[in-house]
N, C-alpha and C positions, 0 to 999 in steps of 0.2 A: 495846290494839286493840279498838275498839268495833264494828267492822264484822265481819260473819260471814266465815269463811274461804272459803265458797262463792262470794263476790263476787270476780270476777277482778281488780278494781282495788284490793282491800283490801291485798294485799301491796305493791303499788306505792305506795299512799298511805303505808303504814308505813315503807317504805324512804325515801321522800322526806322524811318527818318526821325520820327518823334522819340524813338528809344523806348517804346512801350512794350508790354508783355505780349506773348503770342495770342492770336485770336482764339476765341471760343472757350477760354478758361475764366470762369466767373470768379470775381473776387481776387484775381491775381494782383499782388502789390506792384505799384509803378516804380520803375527804377529810380534811385535817388540822384542819378547824375543829371537828370533833366531839371532845369530851373522852373519853379512854379510860376504860372502866369499871374499878372496883376489883376486882382479881383476885389470886389467889395467884401464887407464882413459877412461871414456865412451865417444864415439864420439857423436856429436850432432845428434839427431833424430835416434838413433841406434835402429833397429828392427832385426838385424842379430846377431847370436851368433856363436862362434867357439866351437865345441865339439871335444875333443881329448880323447885318451885312449879307443877307441871303440874296442870290440873284432874283431879279424881278420875275423871271420866267421859271423860277424854281417851284417845284410841286411838293406836295406832302410825301409822295413816294420817294423822291430824291432825298428829302430830309431823313426819312426812315432808313434809307439805304446807307446814309452816311453815319447816323448816330446809333443804329441798332448794334453796331460792332462794340459799343461801350457797355451794352447790357439790355435787358428787357425794357421796352418802352410801354408805359401804361396809357398815356394820353399825349396828344399834340394839339396845341391851340395856335393856329397860324393866323397872322394878321395880314392885311393888305399892304402894309408899309414895310415889307422886306424884313420882318422879324417874326419869331414864334417862341412859344414856351413848350418845353418838353419835360414830361414827368416820368422818371424812371422808377423801377421797382425797389431798388436798394440805394442807400446813401453813397456807397463806394463807387457806384456807376457815375455819379456826378463828377467825382474826381477825375475819372477817365475822360469825360466829355470836355472838361476844362482845358485839357492839353491840345484840343483842336482849335483853340482860340488863336487868331493871327494868321491862319492859313488862307490862301486864296483858293477859290473854287471856280471851275469853268465847266459849262455844260457842253459836252462833246468837243468839237474842234472849232466852235463858233467864236468869233472875236467881237461879237456885239456886246455892248455894255450891259444889256439886259440879261445876258447869259453868264456874266462874271460877277464876282463879289469877294469881299474879304470877311471871313467869319470872326465874330466876336461872341465868345461864350462866357457867361457870368452866372453867379448865383441868383436865384429868383425867390422872392418871398411869397409862399402860397399858404392859404388857410388850411387846406387839406393836410399839408406836411406838418404844420404847427399842431393841428388837432391830433394827428397820429402820434407825434412826439410827446404831447402832453398825456395822452392815454398810456403810452408806454412808460413814462415816468411815474404815473400814478400806480401802475401795476408793479413796477419795481419797488416803489415805496411800500405798497401793501405787503409784498413778499418780504421785504426787510423787516417791517414791523412784526409780521408773523414769525419770522425766524428769531427775532429778539425775544418775543414773548415766549416762544417755546424754550429758548435757552434759559430765560429767567425762571420759568416753571421747573425746568430740569435741575437748576442749581438751588432753588429755594428749599430750605430744610422743611421736613414734614412738621405739621402743626401738632402740638401736644394734645392728647385727648382731654376733653373737658372734665373738670372736677365737679362732682355734685355738691350741693349745698349741705351744710351740717343739719342733722336732725338726729333724734334718738334712734330711729330705725337705721339710718345710715351709719351711725356710730357703732351700733351692735354688729352690723355687717363688716365694717372695717376692723373691729376688734377680732372677729373670727378670722378674717383674712390675715391679720398680723400673726396669728398662730400657725398659719400654713406657710411652709417654706417656699412653695412654688408661687404664691401670691403675695409674698412679703414686700417685694419692690413696689408693686402697684399701691398696696395699702400704705406704705411709708410715705409715698409721694402725696397721697390724699391727706394723710395726717399733717404733713409739712405745710400743705396749702391751707388747711383749716387754721393752723396755728398762725401762719403769716397773715391770714385774713382778719384775725382778731376774734375768732369764735370762742376763745377761752374766756369764761366768766365764772362767777362764784357758783352758779348752778351746775355748770358742765366741767368744773375743775377736776372732780373725782374721776369722771369718765376719761378725760384726757390723761390724767395721771396713770390710770390703768393701761391705757394704750401705750403710753411712753414706757411703762414697765414691761409690757409685752415686747416692745421693740428692743429693750435692753436685754431681754432674755436670749436674743439671737446672737449676742456677742460671743458667748461660749461656743455656739455652733460654728460661727465663722472662724474662731480660733482653731477649733478642731479640724475644720476643712482646710485651713492653711497648713496645719501640721500634717494632715494626710497628703496634701500636695507636695510638701517638702519631702515626706517619706518616699512618695512616688518618684520625685526628682532624684533622691539619693539612690533608689533602686535602679533608675534609668542610667545614672552615672556608673553604677557598678556593672550593669549589663554592658554598657558601652566599653568599659575598661576590659571586661572579659572578652568581648567580641574583638576588640583591638588587639589584645594579646594573642587570640587565635589567628587573626589575620597575619600578625607578625611571625608566628610559627610557620604558617604556610609560605610566607615570603622567604623565610630562612631555608625552607626545603627547596623552593624554586631556585634560589641562589646557589644552594649546594649542588643541584642538578647542573646548573651552568658551569660551576667550577669543576665538577667531575668530567663534564664534556670537554673542558678546556685542557685537560691533561693530555700528554702526548700519546697515551695508549689509544684514546678515541679521537684525538684532534687530527691525527694524520690521515684518517679515513674520510674526513669531510672535504668538500670542495672549498675554493676560495670564497665564493659568495655565501656558502653556508657558514663558514667561520666568521665572516663579517657580520652576518645576521645574529649569530650566537653572541658575539662580543657586544653588539648594540643592545640586545635584549638583557644581557647580564648587567650592563651599566644602568639601564633604565630600572631594572628590578632593585638594584642596590640603592639607587637614589630614592625610590618610593619607600623601600624598607627603612632607610635612615630617617625620612620625614616622619613616618609613623612611629618609629622608635623614639624620636625626640618628643613627639606629642604625648606618648605614654609616660615617658620620664617626667615631663612637665606636670602631668596629672598627679603622679606619685609625689613629686616634690611639693606641690601645693598641699597634698594631704599631710605630709610630714611637717610642713610649716605650721599647720593648724594645731598640732599637738604641742603641749607645753610641758617642759621637764622641771620647772621650778615649782616645788610643792608649796613653798611659803606663799607665793603669789596666788596659787590656786585657793589656799585657805583664806587669804584676804578677800579674793574675789567672791568666794562663796559667802563669806560674812557680809560683804557689801550687798550681794544680791538678796540674801535673806533680810537684811535690814531694809533695803528698798521695798521688798515685797511686803514686809510688815508695815512700813510707812504708808504704802498705797492702800493696804487693807484698813489701816486705821483711818485714813482719809475717807475711804468708801463708807466705813461704819459711821463716821461723823456725818457725812451727807445723808445716809439713810436715817440716822437718828434725828437730824433736823427735819427731814421730810415727814417722818412719823410724828414728830411733835407738831408740825403744821397741820397734818391730817387730823391729829387728835384735837387740836384747837377748832378745826372746822366741824368735827363731830360734836364738840361741846356747844358750839354756837347753834348748830342745828337742833340739838336737844333743848337748848334754852328757847329757841323760837317755837318749837313744838309745845313746850310747856306753856308759853304765853298764849299760843293759839288754842290750847286745850280748854282754858277758862272761858273763851269767847264762843266757841262753837256749841251746838246743841248736844243733848245727851245721845242722840242717834249715832253720832260719829265717834262716841267714846271707845267702843271695842276696836275700831280700826286704829285710832290714835294710840290706844294702849299697846296694841300689837307692834306698831311702828316704834313706839318708845322703847319697848322691850328689845326689839331688834337692834336699835341704836345703842342701847345700854350694853348689850352683849358684844356688839362690835367695838364699843369703847373699851370694855374690859379686855377683849382680845388684843387691841392695840396697846393698852397699857402693859399687858404681860409681854408682848413682843418688844416693847420699848425697854422694859427691864432687862430682858435677855440681851438685847443689843448693847445696852450699857455695860452689862457684865462682860460681854465679849470684848467690848472696847477697853475695859480696864485690864483684862488679861493680855490683850495685844500690847497695851502700853507697858505692862510689866515685862513682857518678852522683849520689847524694843529696848527698854532700859538695860535688861540683862545683856542683850547683844552689844549695846554700846560699851558696857563694862568689859565684855570679852574683847572687843576691838581695842580698847585702851590697853588691856593686858598684853595683847599681841604686839601692839606698837612698842610697849615698854620692853618686851622681850627682844624685838628687833634692834632697839637702841642698845640694849645690853650686849647683844651679839656684835654690833659694830664696835662698841668700846673694847670688847675682848679681842676682836680681830686687830684693832690698833695696838693694844697691849702686846699681843703676840708678835706683831711686826716689830715693835720697839725691842722686845726681848731678843728676837732674831738679830737685829742690828747690833745690840750690845754683845751678843755671843760672837759675832764676827770680829769685834774689836777687842776681844779678850786676849790674855797673854799666852794661852795655850796654843800650840801649833795646830794647824789644820789636820795633819795626818793623824795625830793622837786622837782628836775628837772624832774623826771618821772611823778609826778602828774601834773606839770605845762606844760609839753610838749604836743603838739597836736598829736604827733606820739605815739601810744599806744603799738606797738609791733615791733619786728624785721622784720616781714614780710612787715609791712607798710613802715619801713625805706628802705628796699630793693626796694619796689615799687617806693618810692620817688626818689631814686637814678637813677633807670632805666628811669623813666619818665623825670627827669631833663636832662639826657644825650640825650634822644630822642628829647626833645624840643629844646635843644641847637643846635642839628644838623639841626633843622627846625626853623630858626630865624623868619619866618613870622607866626609861630604858626601852630597848628593842631587841628582838631575837636576831640571831645571825642571819636567818633566812630573810627577814624584813630588810636588814641592812644590805645584803647582797642583791635583793631585788631592786633596791634603789640604785645601787652601783651599776647594775646591768643596763640601766637606761643610758648610762654614760659610756660604758665599754662592755661588750658582750664577752670579752676574753678574760674577765676577772674570775678567779677561782675562789670558792667559798673557803677551802682549807687554807689558802694563802692569806686570806683576810683574817681568819681566826688566829692563825699563827702570828701574824703581825700584831694584832691586838693583845695577844698573850705576852709578847715581848715587852710591850709598853705597860707595865703594871702600875706606874704612877699616873698614867693618862686614862686607861680604861680598866674597869673592874667588872667581874661577872658575878651575878647574884641569882639566887633561886627565888622565884615568885610563884604564888598560887598555892592551892591546897589540893591534895589528892590527884584526881585525873587531870586537873588543869595546871599541874606543876610544870614550869618551863624555865629555861635559862635565859636571862636577859643581860645584855651588856649596857653599862652606864658610863657616862663621861665624868671622870674625877680629876681632870687636869688641874683645876684650881687648888684642890687639897694637896695633890701631888707636888705642885709648885712650892707650896709652903714647906713640905717635908724635905724636898731636895735643896 
């Protein structure tokens, strides 16, 4: 620095030569073009610098005038040997002061050696800086620990409520809660905890069995709730479908308005911008209408796919469901029978124990023991009667199950016979095609005039073969209407009347229940022809 420090532009000129930021802006970053000066290793939290090479005649006021441009100075410790220690308020001020290292300083215009010097600025290790840095680090660590603890407490799942220990009083309370729908979940959790703790023993087995039985009674309620929710869902689907159809009707009306406005009678009276807006609106409305229409058609398609037109499959499915229901009922009756037998054995053991204790105790306890004995005998008799009823129901269910199995075997045999007859019919058709008679004569002499009538004859024959006791013409046509709504009852009856060797009509019933039924007689007619 060749300019005196009294010149106000001297410091600005030196800072510009150094390439540092403008004066008076605290914390302004130093430009990266300036190479960093050679220094020792920086101590942690350093706010103090060592300044050497000061002029011998330099005063503390001159040092403050030079270095206060780097930031606020807290303290200056000046030595008699041309060096000092300067402590700044912030750490970034030390970085600014380091860039003054290597500059020459001269006091005024004097050329005396005592008025000149070469500055050397470096990091200084001070106990105050280290103490403040350690305090700051401890504070940051405390804040981090507090933040982590709050985060762990926020993410920690809530603790489950404590479960009381088992006793007769608590058992009666839990049994009452099990009967209440609103307190069922809490009571079931308590019961599960008791069973897992091993509270079940010979003395408390009956209490636990009654609580388990109460829990089992809620199965039907839950099934009914599920059915109610499914019903609500179906109703919501129906409402959604109706609302969607209403929206589609309104969209159709809006599109019709756009189309009518696009006709020449009204179109010529609109401006060019209005015509453009109407065209854009019409296109958007048609796209939205098509999307909603596809959604509605998809819903209807799903409903149609759920319906089954094959009656034989429905019969077999109903048989299988009934059989599975009977099997499940039989298994449930078996389990209940076993549980009742075990409970009966437990009552017998208690009666025997009471009989043994009766001979040992004094006569004063006889009335109470006799009353308990009578109650146990009555309970034993009731359990025996209930066991007999369960056994009878079990036998009935087994008989029904065997009957269903026989019916299933008969249906399977009928299906096999149908398959054999279909194969025989196909072979007969193949042999008729290879016969010596020409095709034109057979077509003219055959009562079947088209391929559609041949398909109807095949479907009706299969249907009547499944119904060996015959079926009325209305029942047959209702089955055919599932396949084609255009089939007429009179045409079907006329076609069956022409095929006398394949179908025959009989009167069944007596009095008011008299009705005409059609039967399949193709196999007898085949022998006659």
